[in-house]
Phi, psi and omega in degrees: 000134182289133181288135179291129181280140177259139178303324189273003175272359178245158188224013175219156179297322180298320179295321178297315182296328181279335189252350181229146178285167179299318180295325178293320177295323178296318177297319178299321180294316180297323182275002179070004177294323182292322176300315179296319179298316180300318181295317182290334184253022170070025174260071187296317181297315179297320180298318180295320181294317178295317180299317181295320180296318179293318180299323181275007178055048182298148177288168177301321181296319179294319178293322178298317178298317180296317179295323177299320180290317183295319184262010178054043179269135177290137181296337181296341180283350181272164180288165179300322179294317179295321178296321179295318179297315182294321178300319178296321178295316180299315180298318180296317179296324178294317177297318181301311181297323180298313185279331181287347174293341182268009184301143175296153183280067176218181186260016181291148180284136184234157176218159178237121186229152179235352180223165178296325178296320178292325176296316178302316181293322179297321178291324175297328180276008176065032175293146180248336175239120184234124173274121176262118188246116165078326189266193175250135189226153167249129181248149177281124181276353179264003177266105186282159172070027183261150171236125177244124182242124182271147172216153183055044173058044175296153184227141176252127177267113183251111187254024180285141180263353180236162182306145182241127178248093180292326182297319180294330179270004181057039176256128180244130176246140179222137173056049184229152168262134182245118179264109181269121180274345180226156182279092183231166172267131179246112179266114183212056183291334179276352178271167180212152178056054177258144174241117183268124179253131181278109174252010185256356182279090180291339177225132177295129182064012175057034185277302182285166173240163178301321180298319179297320179296313181296321179297319179295318183291342176282347178095190183293142176283164177301129179069008177278130181286154177304322181295319179292322178294321178298317179297321179292320179294319183288350174278347180269083182243147174073041178269126179287126182240358179173190177211165182226133171252113180282141178235129182301333180293340184261015176268126181262105183293322182297319181265354181055058180209152173265127171268145180198161172244115179292152169255111183275128189272316195261125180297330185286348172265056187297331181297326178294318179294318179298320182286321194261353185304119177076000182273151177251134177246165178216141178245130183284120178215130174296154184308318181296318179291321178298319180296318179296316180296316181296323182286334188244333185214067184296328182243125185230148172276149173258129179249155180230146169249148181246157170207184179233121185214136176053040176078010182228147169289130189235139168279108187286314182212145167247139184200161170261146170245102188250148174283334186278313186241007182079205183275125178246106181280130183265121176252120183266124180257126180239160174294318176285162180294323177207161180248127185221141175233121179289145180091140185264001187097346177253358181073026186245013174112220179017315174068187180226158171212161177246123181275159187263348179245150182271152184292148182298340179297340185255015184299330182265005180274169173283113187257129175235122180281136177246122183266132173276126183248123179288000000 
């Protein structure tokens, strides 16, 4: 039987690299045995680096990158998956170093985060200055004395129903997009370079009411003529049915389009959920327009217009109403000529459908075709 090798029977980094696999060294690092070995064998610098990585709860990819550097291992010896993981870590560290050069000249503790989970951990670590990079975040408004700095068009989703006074809480926001879900006043005089996105407009121009929408979805009233019902349906314009968060990773340069999955908001538009569940859509935008939209309006509401056609209540158009590029009408292309679901969700008939061609009223609008992908 082959004798089990002990880490401590060797006394140089080269011997460790020759006698143990990469995964074994990773396990030694996780178990703190490698840190102890470095200390006993006079590798003080390496011991400090391993200790810091473990203390910071580094991922396997981060530890693998550190071990490659410590043991002078070529990255080409790693698997494609490991190289991909390490590449992501290197890119993140490069972004981190780039933005941390802009730190304010004080002694406050800082962190750099890219996900909500990393933000939670940074707050647990008592960070006072947090760089929010690229993603969408929820921040605690009861944590006083915080500074949040956005990079790569980070966005904060603010779901408060009452006015928010960031100044009173000594919270400072910089270089961020703020998506307001409710119509509130946001006091942030000490903050700078904020872009406020309206996520509270359930109806464009505030024209329809919820009662009007529910009445339309119930279908024609008793003794109501089709023409009168059509006129009533066509008055229901600009109804918010969902929202989209654009991600730069989902921009296809070859096809010049943004891919996305909408989040459908209203249960009463059940046909949209039935149609769109798990589906990916794309909006055609040239790179310059995509960059402008991403920089200024990363999160947008989707609006719908209604009409009455062929005996059915119909979603005539889906579209974005943007400050940056104007109105972008969404045309949904299906394999079938049209998509229809019987029943309105109330069990009263008429149903909804989505037509495949856009109305002539929008011929002069900015048109973006959205392809349905099976």
